[in-house]
C-alpha positions as CSV (number, residue, x, y, z in Angstrom):
1,M,8.7,35.2,-3.4
2,Q,9.5,35.3,0.3
3,K,6.5,35.4,2.6
4,T,6.6,38.1,5.3
5,P,4.3,37.1,8.1
6,G,3.1,39.5,10.8
7,N,-0.4,40.7,11.4
8,I,0.7,44.1,12.7
9,K,3.0,44.7,9.7
10,N,0.3,43.7,7.2
11,S,-2.3,45.9,9.0
12,S,0.2,48.9,9.1
13,W,0.9,48.6,5.3
14,N,-2.8,48.2,4.6
15,L,-3.6,51.4,6.6
16,A,-0.9,53.3,4.8
17,N,-2.3,52.1,1.5
18,I,-5.8,53.1,2.3
19,L,-5.1,56.4,4.0
20,L,-2.2,58.1,2.3
21,Y,-3.9,58.9,-1.0
22,P,-7.2,60.0,0.3
23,V,-5.5,62.3,2.9
24,A,-3.5,63.9,0.1
25,F,-6.5,64.2,-2.2
26,L,-8.7,65.6,0.5
27,A,-6.1,68.1,1.4
28,L,-6.2,69.4,-2.2
29,T,-10.0,69.2,-2.4
30,P,-10.7,72.9,-1.7
31,F,-8.2,73.8,-4.4
32,F,-9.8,71.5,-6.9
33,I,-13.3,72.8,-6.1
34,D,-12.2,76.4,-6.6
35,R,-10.3,75.7,-9.9
36,L,-12.8,73.3,-11.5
37,G,-16.0,74.7,-10.0
38,E,-18.6,72.8,-7.9
39,N,-20.3,71.3,-11.0
40,D,-17.1,69.9,-12.6
41,F,-15.9,68.7,-9.3
42,G,-19.2,66.9,-8.8
43,V,-18.9,65.3,-12.3
44,W,-15.3,64.3,-11.5
45,M,-16.4,62.5,-8.3
46,L,-19.2,60.8,-10.1
47,V,-16.9,59.5,-12.9
48,N,-14.5,58.2,-10.3
49,S,-17.5,56.3,-8.8
50,Y,-18.1,54.9,-12.3
51,V,-14.5,53.7,-12.5
52,Y,-14.7,52.2,-9.0
53,I,-18.0,50.4,-9.7
54,A,-16.8,49.0,-13.1
55,V,-13.5,47.6,-11.7
56,H,-15.3,45.8,-8.9
57,I,-18.2,44.5,-11.0
58,V,-16.5,43.6,-14.2
59,S,-13.6,41.8,-12.5
60,F,-16.1,39.1,-11.4
61,G,-14.8,38.8,-7.9
62,M,-11.3,37.7,-9.1
63,G,-9.4,39.9,-6.6
64,N,-10.4,38.1,-3.4
65,S,-10.5,34.7,-5.2
66,I,-6.9,35.1,-6.4
67,T,-5.7,36.1,-2.9
68,A,-7.5,33.3,-1.2
69,H,-6.4,30.5,-3.6
70,V,-2.8,31.7,-3.8
71,A,-2.6,31.6,0.0
72,E,-4.3,28.2,0.1
73,A,-1.8,26.8,-2.4
74,I,1.1,28.2,-0.4
75,G,-0.3,26.7,2.8
76,K,-0.5,23.3,1.0
77,K,3.0,23.8,-0.5
78,N,1.6,22.9,-3.9
79,D,3.6,24.8,-6.5
80,K,1.6,23.2,-9.4
81,S,-1.7,24.5,-8.1
82,L,-0.1,27.9,-7.3
83,F,1.2,28.3,-10.9
84,N,-2.2,27.1,-12.3
85,Y,-4.0,29.7,-10.3
86,I,-1.7,32.5,-11.5
87,N,-2.0,31.3,-15.1
88,I,-5.7,31.2,-15.0
89,S,-5.9,34.5,-13.3
90,T,-3.6,36.1,-15.9
91,R,-5.6,34.8,-18.8
92,T,-8.9,35.8,-17.2
93,I,-7.8,39.4,-16.5
94,A,-6.3,39.6,-20.0
95,A,-9.7,38.7,-21.5
96,I,-11.6,41.1,-19.2
97,S,-9.2,44.0,-20.0
98,F,-9.4,43.3,-23.7
99,F,-13.1,43.5,-23.9
100,T,-13.1,46.7,-21.8
101,V,-10.7,48.3,-24.3
102,I,-13.1,47.2,-27.1
103,A,-16.0,48.9,-25.2
104,G,-14.0,52.1,-25.1
105,V,-13.2,51.9,-28.8
106,I,-16.8,51.3,-29.6
107,G,-17.7,54.4,-27.5
108,Y,-15.1,56.4,-29.5
109,V,-16.5,55.3,-32.8
110,I,-20.1,56.1,-31.8
111,S,-19.1,59.6,-30.6
112,N,-17.4,60.2,-34.0
113,Y,-20.8,59.6,-35.7
114,G,-22.2,62.4,-33.6
115,I,-24.3,60.2,-31.2
116,V,-24.3,61.9,-27.8
117,F,-25.5,60.3,-24.6
118,F,-24.5,62.6,-21.7
119,G,-23.1,65.5,-23.5
120,E,-20.1,65.6,-25.9
121,S,-17.6,66.5,-23.2
122,L,-18.8,64.0,-20.6
123,D,-19.0,61.2,-23.3
124,K,-15.3,61.7,-24.1
125,I,-14.4,61.6,-20.4
126,L,-16.3,58.4,-20.0
127,I,-14.5,56.8,-22.9
128,V,-11.1,57.6,-21.4
129,A,-12.3,56.5,-18.0
130,T,-13.2,53.1,-19.6
131,L,-9.6,52.8,-20.8
132,V,-8.4,53.5,-17.2
133,I,-10.7,50.7,-16.0
134,S,-9.0,48.3,-18.4
135,V,-5.6,49.0,-16.8
136,K,-7.0,48.8,-13.3
137,F,-7.8,45.1,-13.8
138,W,-4.1,44.4,-14.2
139,E,-3.2,46.2,-11.0
140,L,-5.9,44.2,-9.3
141,L,-4.3,41.0,-10.5
142,Y,-0.7,41.8,-9.3
143,Q,-1.8,43.2,-5.9
144,S,-4.0,40.2,-5.2
145,M,-1.1,37.8,-6.0
146,L,1.1,39.7,-3.5
147,K,-1.6,39.7,-0.8
148,G,-2.0,35.9,-1.3
149,Y,1.7,35.7,-0.3
150,E,0.8,38.0,2.7
151,R,3.1,40.6,1.1
152,Y,0.9,43.5,1.9
153,D,3.9,45.7,2.1
154,L,4.8,45.3,-1.6
155,A,1.2,45.5,-2.7
156,S,0.7,48.7,-0.7
157,V,3.9,50.3,-2.0
158,Y,3.0,49.8,-5.6
159,N,-0.6,51.1,-5.0
160,I,0.6,54.1,-3.1
161,I,3.2,55.1,-5.7
162,S,0.6,54.7,-8.5
163,K,-2.1,56.8,-6.8
164,L,0.3,59.6,-5.7
165,L,1.8,59.9,-9.2
166,V,-1.7,60.2,-10.6
167,L,-2.6,62.8,-8.0
168,A,0.6,64.8,-8.7
169,A,-0.3,64.8,-12.4
170,Q,-3.9,65.9,-11.6
171,L,-2.6,68.8,-9.5
172,A,-0.2,69.9,-12.3
173,L,-2.8,69.8,-14.9
174,V,-5.4,71.8,-12.9
175,L,-2.7,74.3,-12.1
176,R,-2.1,74.7,-15.9
177,G,-5.8,75.2,-16.5
178,F,-6.6,71.8,-18.0
179,G,-10.0,70.1,-17.5
180,L,-11.4,66.7,-16.6
181,L,-10.6,65.1,-20.0
182,E,-6.9,65.7,-19.7
183,I,-7.0,64.5,-16.1
184,F,-8.3,61.1,-17.1
185,V,-5.9,60.8,-20.0
186,S,-3.0,61.3,-17.5
187,N,-4.7,58.7,-15.2
188,F,-4.6,56.2,-18.1
189,I,-0.9,56.8,-19.0
190,L,0.4,56.7,-15.5
191,N,-1.7,53.6,-14.5
192,L,-0.5,51.8,-17.6
193,I,3.2,52.5,-16.7
194,M,2.7,51.3,-13.1
195,A,0.9,48.2,-14.3
196,I,3.9,47.2,-16.5
197,V,6.3,47.8,-13.6
198,Q,4.2,45.6,-11.2
199,A,4.0,42.9,-13.9
200,I,7.7,42.7,-14.2
201,V,8.3,42.6,-10.4
202,S,5.4,40.4,-9.4
203,Y,6.0,37.5,-11.9
204,K,9.8,37.5,-11.3
205,Q,9.2,37.0,-7.5
206,V,7.1,33.8,-8.0
207,K,10.0,31.4,-8.1
208,G,9.9,28.8,-10.9
209,Y,6.8,30.3,-12.5
210,K,6.4,30.3,-16.3
211,F,3.2,31.5,-18.0
212,S,1.3,28.7,-19.7
213,F,-1.9,28.2,-21.7
214,V,-2.4,24.7,-20.3
215,R,-5.8,24.5,-18.8
216,S,-6.5,23.1,-15.3
217,K,-10.2,22.3,-14.6
218,L,-9.8,22.0,-10.8
219,E,-8.1,25.3,-10.2
220,R,-10.3,27.0,-12.8
221,S,-13.4,25.7,-11.1
222,N,-12.1,26.7,-7.6
223,L,-11.2,30.3,-8.8
224,F,-14.4,30.9,-10.6
225,H,-16.7,29.3,-8.0
226,F,-15.2,31.5,-5.2
227,G,-15.1,34.5,-7.6
228,L,-18.8,34.1,-8.5
229,W,-19.9,34.4,-4.9
230,T,-17.6,37.3,-4.0
231,W,-18.7,38.9,-7.3
232,L,-22.3,38.6,-6.2
233,Q,-21.4,40.2,-2.9
234,T,-19.7,43.0,-4.8
235,I,-22.7,43.7,-6.9
236,I,-24.9,43.8,-3.8
237,S,-22.4,46.2,-2.1
238,V,-22.1,48.5,-5.2
239,L,-25.9,48.8,-5.4
240,A,-26.2,49.4,-1.7
241,Y,-23.4,51.9,-1.3
242,Q,-23.2,53.6,-4.7
243,L,-26.9,54.0,-5.7
244,D,-27.4,56.9,-3.3
245,R,-24.8,58.9,-5.2
246,F,-26.7,58.6,-8.4
247,V,-30.0,59.3,-6.8
248,V,-28.5,62.6,-5.4
249,A,-27.0,63.4,-8.8
250,I,-30.2,62.8,-10.8
251,F,-32.6,64.6,-8.4
252,L,-30.5,67.1,-6.5
253,G,-27.9,68.2,-9.1
254,P,-24.1,68.0,-9.4
255,A,-23.2,70.8,-7.0
256,I,-24.9,69.0,-4.0
257,T,-23.6,65.7,-5.4
258,G,-20.0,66.9,-5.0
259,Y,-20.4,67.6,-1.3
260,Y,-22.5,64.4,-0.7
261,I,-19.9,62.2,-2.5
262,L,-17.1,64.0,-0.7
263,A,-18.6,63.2,2.7
264,S,-19.4,59.7,1.6
265,T,-15.9,59.2,0.2
266,I,-14.3,60.2,3.5
267,I,-16.4,57.7,5.4
268,N,-15.9,55.1,2.7
269,H,-12.1,55.4,3.2
270,M,-12.6,55.2,6.9
271,H,-14.5,52.0,6.4
272,M,-11.8,50.7,4.1
273,A,-9.2,51.6,6.7
274,F,-11.0,49.6,9.3
275,G,-11.2,46.7,6.9
276,A,-7.5,47.1,6.1
277,V,-6.7,46.5,9.8
278,V,-8.1,43.0,9.6
279,S,-7.9,42.1,5.9
280,W,-4.9,39.8,6.6
281,L,-7.6,37.5,8.0
282,L,-8.6,36.3,4.5
283,P,-5.2,34.7,3.4
284,K,-4.3,33.6,6.9
285,I,-7.6,31.7,7.5
286,S,-7.4,30.3,4.0
287,R,-4.0,28.9,4.9
288,K,-4.9,27.7,8.4
289,K,-8.4,26.3,8.0
290,E,-7.2,22.8,7.1
291,S,-5.2,22.3,10.3
292,D,-6.4,24.7,13.0
293,S,-9.7,23.6,14.7
294,N,-10.1,26.7,16.7
295,I,-10.0,29.4,14.0
296,K,-13.4,30.8,15.1
297,L,-11.4,32.5,17.9
298,Y,-9.9,34.6,15.2
299,F,-13.4,35.8,14.4
300,T,-14.3,36.8,17.9
301,S,-10.9,38.3,18.7
302,L,-10.8,40.4,15.5
303,R,-14.4,41.5,16.0
304,S,-13.6,42.7,19.5
305,F,-10.5,44.5,18.5
306,L,-12.0,46.1,15.3
307,T,-15.2,47.2,17.1
308,G,-13.3,48.9,19.9
309,F,-10.7,50.5,17.7
310,S,-13.2,51.6,15.1
311,L,-15.7,53.1,17.5
312,L,-12.9,55.0,19.2
313,V,-11.8,56.5,15.9
314,I,-15.4,57.4,15.0
315,L,-15.9,59.1,18.4
316,L,-12.7,61.1,18.1
317,T,-13.6,62.0,14.6
318,Y,-16.9,63.3,15.8
319,L,-15.3,65.4,18.5
320,L,-12.7,66.9,16.2
321,Y,-14.1,67.2,12.7
322,R,-15.9,70.5,13.0
323,P,-12.9,72.8,13.6
324,V,-10.6,70.7,11.4
325,F,-13.0,70.6,8.4
326,T,-13.9,74.3,8.8
327,L,-10.2,75.1,8.6
328,W,-9.8,72.7,5.7
329,L,-12.8,73.6,3.5
330,G,-13.7,77.0,4.8
331,A,-17.0,77.8,6.7
332,E,-19.2,78.0,3.5
333,K,-18.1,74.7,2.0
334,F,-18.1,73.0,5.4
335,D,-21.7,74.0,6.0
336,K,-22.7,72.3,2.7
337,M,-21.1,69.0,3.8
338,N,-21.6,69.0,7.6
339,D,-24.9,67.2,8.0
340,F,-24.0,64.6,5.4
341,F,-20.8,63.8,7.2
342,R,-22.3,63.6,10.7
343,L,-25.0,61.2,9.5
344,F,-22.4,59.1,7.6
345,L,-20.5,58.7,10.9
346,V,-23.6,57.2,12.5
347,F,-24.0,54.9,9.4
348,E,-20.4,53.7,9.8
349,A,-20.8,53.0,13.5
350,F,-23.2,50.2,12.5
351,L,-21.6,49.2,9.2
352,L,-18.2,48.4,10.8
353,L,-19.8,45.3,12.4
354,T,-20.1,43.7,9.0
355,I,-16.4,43.7,8.2
356,V,-15.1,40.7,10.1
357,P,-18.0,38.4,9.1
358,L,-17.3,39.2,5.4
359,F,-13.6,38.4,5.6
360,Y,-13.9,35.4,7.9
361,L,-16.8,33.6,6.2
362,N,-15.3,34.1,2.7
363,A,-12.0,32.7,4.1
364,V,-13.6,29.5,5.4
365,K,-15.6,29.3,2.1
366,M,-19.0,29.7,3.6
367,L,-19.8,31.5,0.4
368,K,-23.5,31.0,0.1
369,F,-24.1,31.9,3.7
370,I,-22.2,35.2,3.7
371,T,-23.7,36.2,0.3
372,S,-27.2,35.6,1.7
373,L,-26.3,37.8,4.7
374,E,-24.9,40.5,2.5
375,L,-28.0,40.4,0.3
376,M,-30.3,40.6,3.4
377,Y,-28.9,43.7,5.0
378,K,-27.8,45.5,1.9
379,S,-31.2,45.0,0.3
380,G,-32.5,46.6,3.4
381,V,-30.1,49.6,2.9
382,I,-31.4,50.1,-0.6
383,I,-35.0,49.9,0.4
384,G,-34.4,52.2,3.3
385,L,-32.7,54.9,1.2
386,L,-35.4,54.8,-1.5
387,V,-38.3,54.9,0.9
388,A,-36.7,57.7,2.9
389,F,-36.0,59.7,-0.2
390,A,-39.5,59.2,-1.5
391,I,-40.9,60.6,1.8
392,V,-38.4,63.4,2.1
393,P,-36.4,64.1,-1.0
394,T,-33.1,65.3,0.6
395,G,-29.6,63.9,0.9
396,N,-30.0,63.7,4.6
397,S,-33.1,61.5,4.4
398,I,-31.2,59.0,2.2
399,I,-28.6,58.5,4.9
400,V,-31.2,58.2,7.6
401,G,-33.0,55.5,5.7
402,Q,-29.8,53.5,5.4
403,I,-29.0,54.0,9.2
404,I,-32.5,52.6,10.1
405,A,-32.0,49.6,7.9
406,L,-28.6,48.7,9.4
407,A,-29.9,49.2,13.0
408,V,-32.7,46.7,12.3
409,L,-30.8,44.1,10.3
410,I,-27.3,43.9,11.8
411,P,-28.7,42.1,14.9
412,V,-30.5,39.7,12.6
413,E,-27.2,39.0,10.8
414,Y,-25.4,38.2,14.1
415,F,-28.3,36.1,15.2
416,L,-27.8,33.9,12.1
417,I,-24.0,33.9,12.4
418,N,-24.3,32.7,15.9
419,K,-26.5,29.8,14.8
420,R,-23.9,28.7,12.2
421,I,-20.5,29.2,13.8
422,L,-20.4,30.8,17.3
423,F,-23.1,28.9,19.2
424,D,-23.3,31.5,22.0
425,S,-26.3,33.1,23.6
426,P,-28.6,34.3,20.7
427,L,-29.8,37.2,22.8
428,K,-26.2,38.4,23.6
429,E,-25.0,38.0,20.0
430,S,-28.0,39.8,18.5
431,V,-28.2,42.6,21.1
432,L,-25.0,43.1,22.9
433,T,-22.8,43.1,19.7
434,I,-24.6,46.2,18.4
435,F,-25.1,48.0,21.7
436,P,-21.7,49.9,21.7
437,S,-22.3,51.0,18.1
438,A,-25.8,52.2,19.1
439,M,-24.4,54.2,22.0
440,I,-21.9,56.0,19.8
441,A,-24.6,56.6,17.2
442,L,-26.7,58.3,19.9
443,T,-23.7,60.3,21.1
444,I,-23.4,61.7,17.6
445,L,-27.1,62.4,17.1
446,F,-27.7,64.1,20.4
447,S,-25.6,67.3,20.8
448,Q,-25.9,67.7,24.6
449,W,-22.6,66.8,26.2
450,Y,-24.0,65.1,29.3
451,L,-26.1,62.7,27.1
452,G,-23.1,62.0,25.0
453,M,-21.0,61.1,28.1
454,A,-23.8,58.8,29.4
455,F,-24.2,57.0,26.1
456,T,-20.4,56.6,25.6
457,L,-19.9,55.3,29.1
458,A,-22.8,52.7,28.7
459,G,-21.2,51.5,25.4
460,A,-17.8,51.2,27.0
461,V,-19.0,49.2,29.9
462,V,-20.8,46.7,27.7
463,F,-17.8,46.5,25.4
464,K,-15.5,45.7,28.3
465,V,-17.8,43.1,29.8
466,Y,-18.8,41.3,26.6
467,F,-16.3,41.9,23.8
468,L,-13.2,41.6,26.0
469,D,-14.3,38.5,27.8
470,A,-11.5,35.9,27.7
471,K,-13.7,33.4,25.8
472,R,-14.1,35.9,22.9
473,F,-10.8,37.8,22.9
474,N,-7.2,36.5,22.6
475,L,-4.6,39.2,22.1
476,K,-1.9,36.8,21.1
477,L,-3.7,36.0,17.9
478,L,-3.5,39.6,16.9
479,L,0.2,39.8,17.6
480,E,1.3,36.8,15.6
């Protein structure tokens, strides 16, 4: 497999991978809501959350671990370790997928005995969705291997094709009057076909590779140790960023849930797009950490770039989303989502500051440290949303509780990061790093144009003086 370097190329393919499908899906969302109804659409979004959660939890952190260790073996030019990592990963994913299929079969057998958990129709949908999850693990394996080679282009192409095929099938089925069960059956069939295609292509491109059952304790230990910590991070993330959807579903009903999840999904893909811009950091740092003594400049440079880029996107989104979303959804549907979306924009203005630390600290294998940081602020998010909902039981209050938690705990996270790796002024790192985000948040929360201009200008000045200081920002690193 030939490695294709280039941070800009990798970032571009990552963005395409993250954005193409959600843009296409969101364009069709009004059609799906009208044809399926608000209740079924809400159930569809909730089952998609179940698939997402299961794939990320039951994979036990293998995705990032495979990427990091494949990249590390390539950096060391050690084919033996590389092949061992791929063999172990393949066997592990096979076992996980097998037991997931068994869970689906057990669910099918139970349903045949007339035992119902969520309703006969929803139970059947969840069984098929479980089979979809079993196939998703294989896609995770092949795309993680390609990312380890820094072939984000190939990983993205396969993922884009798979998702757009699924979406086309969903559109055709809904047009023909089919429901959610048939939609998930088509998901399973098409994902299975694409997984087989990716398997054939991915393994052939690893030159000299042959599958083996030979065990290697060192590589197995490395993969599972790294996977364990990233798995814990994933569990923390899922609890923090998916719990709110189920709270809304249980207490406020599926119709409101559909609009809440729709707003959340748009912001989630925005966050993923921001992460995609810098996700090449994980394999690159894994490869360079043995020889480059100044890799922390990657951290500060990427943080500066991502903060400026992301806040600009959030600001532009805030200025443009009302007319665009009204045209897209129609005035009535937009009104049901508007407040959710605006508050989620504020939430993302703070959350984006956690992206670079997550990639960088995992890449340098400061696994316990980054996991403890993730646990700290995401536990705060969970507590914030539950307390806020207990006080005022609305969807808006849930988001406000999360925003308050992030505004308090992100400065604490950067204070601790500074003590471990940056060694800069603690006051600057814990206050100035969050200041531009806070200004954009205030711009969104206060509707008066003159206040918005003042807040935005103040944030831009601090960003220019602090984030773009020559000690913290090196453009050449971003253009390698």
